[in-house]
N, C-alpha and C positions, 0 to 999 in steps of 0.2 A: 503493500499499499505506501504510494508517495502524499509526500504533503504537500497542501496546498494553500498558498497565499491567500491576502483578503480579494482580487483578482477571479480566484478560482484557478490560477496556473499552475503549473507542479513548482515547487520549491525549485528545482533544478534548471528551469524554464530560463532564458536570462533576459532583462529586459529591453524594451526597447531601446534603440541609441536616440539618445537625446543630441541636442544642438542648442549651443548657449552664444547670445551674442557676445560680443567684447564689451557691451556696456553693460551686460547684467553679471560675465566674470568681474571688471572693473569695481564695481557696485558690490559681488559679494568680498572683495579683497577689501575694499574699505569696511567694511562691515567686522570681518576679520582684524584688522588693527584696532577697531574701535571695539571690539567685545575684548580682548585681549589686554586692552590697557583697563579693562577692568574685570582681569582676573579670568575670563573665561577660557576655555580652551577652544582650539582649530577645530578637536573633532563634536565641541557640542555646537558652533555653530554650523558647522559640516552637515549635522544629522538635523536642525532645522531649515537649513536649507536644501534638504534631499539630493545631495551630494555626497561625492565620496571624499573623507580625507585626503585622500592624496590626490583626488582631482583637484579640490580646494589648493591646497600645498603648493601643488605648482601652479596654480595662477597666482599667488600670493608670491613666488619665486620671480615669475616673469611682468608681474607687473608691479613690482615693489622696487623703488630704485632707491639708493643710499647717498647720502651724501659723501665722496669719499676724503674729503679733510674730516668731517667731523664726526662720521657714521650713521646719521641722527636719518633716518627716514625722511625723503623728500615729498616737501608738504605735510607732513606731522609734527604739530608742536611738541616740542620737546618740556615735559615738566621738571620742576625743580629738583623733584626727585631723579629722575633718568640723567639729566645733566650731572648731578653729584654722581651719580652710581658708573656711569660714562667716563669723568674725569679723576675718580681715583682708580677704575681702571686702568687708564692712560699710563696716570701719576707710577702705576707699581708696574708698569711696564717701561716705562723712561727708567725707573731706576735699578732696574738689572740691566737693563742696557748700557746704562753709567759703571754700574760694578763691574759688567764685565770687561766695557772699557779698557778702565782702571786695571785690571789686572794683566787684558793685553799689556797694555803699554810697560807693568811692573816686569815682565817677562821679555819682552822682547828690549828692556833696557838692561836687564843682567847681561841677554846673548850679546849685546854689543859691547861689554867692559872687557 
């Protein structure tokens, strides 16, 4: 006996392929960014929109651009908490790079003597 879904089709039957407009995809990506800021997961938004999480994730990747200098999403306003987190992360990386540069300089200074 095969299981049937709400439409009466077997569970193994594939869903008819849907075509989404670029506008719909961009609206979905905007919704994902808004909901993520509120603490909701991408999977929850995908269920609400009745699309697969992987498909929605690919749209987010395709339509989301980041400013290369700041790492902030283009068109998105950074909250003070997000800015602080980003700056702390940047600061930690810069400190690691500085420490590494000091060690390299000391190593080559020893060799040249």
